[in-house]
C-alpha positions as CSV (number, residue, x, y, z in Angstrom):
1,M,141.4,170.3,6.4
2,G,143.7,169.9,3.5
3,Y,143.4,168.5,0.1
4,E,145.6,167.4,-2.8
5,V,144.6,166.9,-6.4
6,D,146.9,165.0,-8.8
7,F,146.2,164.9,-12.5
8,L,148.2,161.9,-13.7
9,P,149.5,161.6,-17.2
10,V,148.0,158.6,-18.9
11,G,148.9,158.0,-22.5
12,E,150.5,160.2,-25.1
13,G,149.2,162.6,-27.8
14,E,145.9,161.5,-29.2
15,K,146.1,158.3,-27.1
16,S,145.8,160.2,-23.8
17,G,143.3,159.5,-21.1
18,D,142.2,160.6,-17.7
19,A,143.1,159.7,-14.2
20,I,142.7,162.2,-11.3
21,L,143.6,161.4,-7.7
22,L,142.3,163.4,-4.7
23,R,143.2,163.2,-1.1
24,F,141.4,165.3,1.5
25,G,141.2,165.4,5.3
26,D,144.0,165.8,7.8
27,L,146.9,165.2,5.4
28,N,149.4,165.1,8.3
29,G,147.2,162.7,10.3
30,S,146.8,159.0,9.9
31,R,145.2,157.3,6.9
32,S,141.9,157.0,8.8
33,D,141.8,160.9,8.9
34,Q,141.9,161.1,5.1
35,S,139.8,160.1,2.1
36,V,141.5,159.0,-1.2
37,V,139.5,159.2,-4.4
38,L,140.4,158.1,-7.9
39,V,138.4,159.6,-10.8
40,D,138.9,157.6,-14.0
41,G,141.8,155.2,-14.6
42,G,143.2,155.8,-18.1
43,F,144.2,152.8,-20.2
44,K,145.2,149.3,-19.1
45,T,148.8,150.1,-19.8
46,T,148.7,153.2,-17.5
47,A,147.3,151.3,-14.4
48,P,150.7,150.4,-13.0
49,G,151.7,154.1,-12.9
50,I,148.5,155.0,-11.1
51,L,149.1,152.2,-8.6
52,K,152.7,153.3,-8.1
53,H,151.6,156.9,-7.5
54,I,149.0,155.8,-4.9
55,E,151.7,153.7,-3.1
56,D,154.5,156.2,-3.3
57,Y,152.6,159.4,-2.5
58,Y,149.6,158.4,-0.5
59,K,151.2,155.4,1.2
60,T,148.0,153.3,1.0
61,D,146.4,150.3,-0.6
62,L,142.9,151.6,0.1
63,L,140.8,153.8,-2.1
64,D,137.7,155.1,-0.4
65,L,136.0,155.9,-3.7
66,V,136.6,155.2,-7.4
67,V,134.6,157.1,-9.9
68,S,134.1,156.1,-13.6
69,T,132.8,159.1,-15.4
70,H,132.0,157.2,-18.5
71,P,133.1,153.9,-20.2
72,D,135.6,155.0,-22.8
73,A,138.8,153.0,-23.0
74,D,140.9,156.0,-22.0
75,H,138.9,156.4,-18.8
76,I,137.8,153.0,-17.6
77,N,140.3,150.3,-18.7
78,G,142.9,151.1,-16.1
79,L,140.3,150.8,-13.4
80,L,140.2,147.0,-13.8
81,E,143.8,146.6,-12.5
82,V,143.1,149.2,-9.7
83,L,140.2,147.1,-8.5
84,E,142.3,143.9,-8.8
85,E,145.3,145.3,-6.8
86,L,143.8,147.7,-4.2
87,Q,141.1,147.6,-1.6
88,V,138.2,149.8,-2.8
89,N,135.3,150.7,-0.6
90,E,132.9,152.2,-3.3
91,L,132.7,152.4,-7.1
92,W,130.5,155.0,-8.7
93,M,129.7,154.2,-12.3
94,H,126.9,154.0,-14.7
95,R,125.8,150.4,-14.8
96,P,125.2,148.8,-18.2
97,S,123.8,145.7,-16.5
98,I,120.7,147.6,-15.4
99,R,120.4,149.7,-18.5
100,R,120.9,146.9,-21.1
101,A,117.4,147.2,-22.7
102,E,117.7,151.0,-23.3
103,I,121.2,150.6,-24.6
104,E,120.3,147.8,-27.0
105,R,117.3,149.6,-28.3
106,A,119.4,152.7,-29.0
107,L,122.1,150.6,-30.7
108,R,119.6,148.8,-33.0
109,S,118.7,152.3,-34.4
110,A,122.3,153.1,-35.2
111,E,123.2,152.4,-38.8
112,N,127.0,152.3,-38.7
113,H,128.4,148.8,-37.8
114,E,131.8,150.2,-36.7
115,Y,130.0,152.6,-34.5
116,R,127.9,149.9,-32.8
117,K,131.0,147.8,-32.4
118,A,132.9,150.6,-30.6
119,V,129.9,151.3,-28.3
120,R,129.6,147.6,-27.4
121,A,133.3,147.5,-26.6
122,S,132.9,150.4,-24.2
123,L,129.9,148.9,-22.6
124,D,131.6,145.5,-22.3
125,A,134.5,147.2,-20.4
126,A,132.0,148.8,-18.0
127,S,130.3,145.4,-17.5
128,E,133.6,143.8,-16.7
129,L,134.4,146.5,-14.2
130,E,131.0,146.2,-12.5
131,D,131.3,142.4,-12.3
132,L,134.8,142.7,-10.8
133,A,133.6,145.2,-8.2
134,V,130.6,143.1,-7.2
135,S,132.8,140.0,-6.9
136,N,135.2,141.9,-4.7
137,G,132.4,143.1,-2.4
138,V,132.7,146.8,-3.5
139,V,129.6,148.9,-3.1
140,V,128.5,150.0,-6.6
141,Q,126.4,153.1,-7.0
142,E,125.4,155.1,-10.0
143,P,126.7,158.7,-10.0
144,F,123.7,160.9,-10.5
145,A,123.2,164.5,-9.4
146,G,122.8,164.7,-5.6
147,V,124.9,161.6,-4.7
148,V,127.3,162.5,-1.9
149,H,130.3,160.5,-0.6
150,S,130.1,159.5,3.1
151,S,132.8,162.1,3.9
152,G,130.4,164.8,2.7
153,L,133.2,166.4,0.7
154,F,132.7,164.8,-2.7
155,S,129.4,165.0,-4.6
156,V,127.9,164.6,-8.1
157,L,126.5,167.7,-9.8
158,G,125.2,166.0,-12.9
159,P,123.7,164.3,-14.8
160,T,120.3,163.6,-13.4
161,E,119.0,160.1,-13.8
162,E,116.2,161.5,-15.9
163,F,118.6,163.2,-18.3
164,Y,120.8,160.1,-18.5
165,L,117.9,157.8,-19.3
166,Q,116.6,160.2,-22.0
167,L,120.0,159.7,-23.8
168,F,119.0,156.2,-24.7
169,R,115.4,156.8,-25.9
170,E,115.9,158.0,-29.4
171,E,119.6,158.8,-29.8
172,P,119.1,162.5,-28.9
173,E,121.9,165.0,-29.5
174,V,124.1,166.4,-26.7
175,E,126.2,169.3,-27.9
176,G,125.6,168.2,-31.5
177,K,126.5,164.5,-30.9
178,S,124.4,161.6,-29.7
179,L,125.5,159.8,-26.5
180,L,126.3,156.7,-28.5
181,R,128.3,158.7,-31.0
182,V,130.3,160.2,-28.1
183,L,131.0,156.8,-26.7
184,A,132.0,155.4,-30.0
185,T,134.4,158.2,-31.0
186,A,136.2,158.1,-27.8
187,S,136.9,154.4,-27.8
């Protein structure tokens, strides 16, 4: 079995983002002998480059799995066009639609208006991505520790669901920053 990992440039300088493509399986075989995974999608403006890379190098319009690690603009916004243009079997993302109460409670405790606004923008982008996936018939699953792709070759090591939910309880700190502060500063 072979594998390829491509780290795509998305953005410039301080406005850079993330998009990682993986292909594994029999790389010399047919497309059905391979899995193609996209982890994060950069900005909206970088989506065409990601789509071109998939078409030119992987010769496919099918992604077996798309993973959104978190809803910052430099990670999630390019995924919208990817889901509009390509066939996607699965999307792994944290789902604001089922966490709305916890998120709103944490936001109400935040004092800074700009901060709340930035977090809401990130969460709105995640909601838009989730809605698009559901309308396209894409299987949506939250990526918590222990989740494994059907190929058995791609799995989530963390966070646990318990840890994730704890982040919304009282704006706890993670490496000196609250989760909401992390979301707001990256947007």
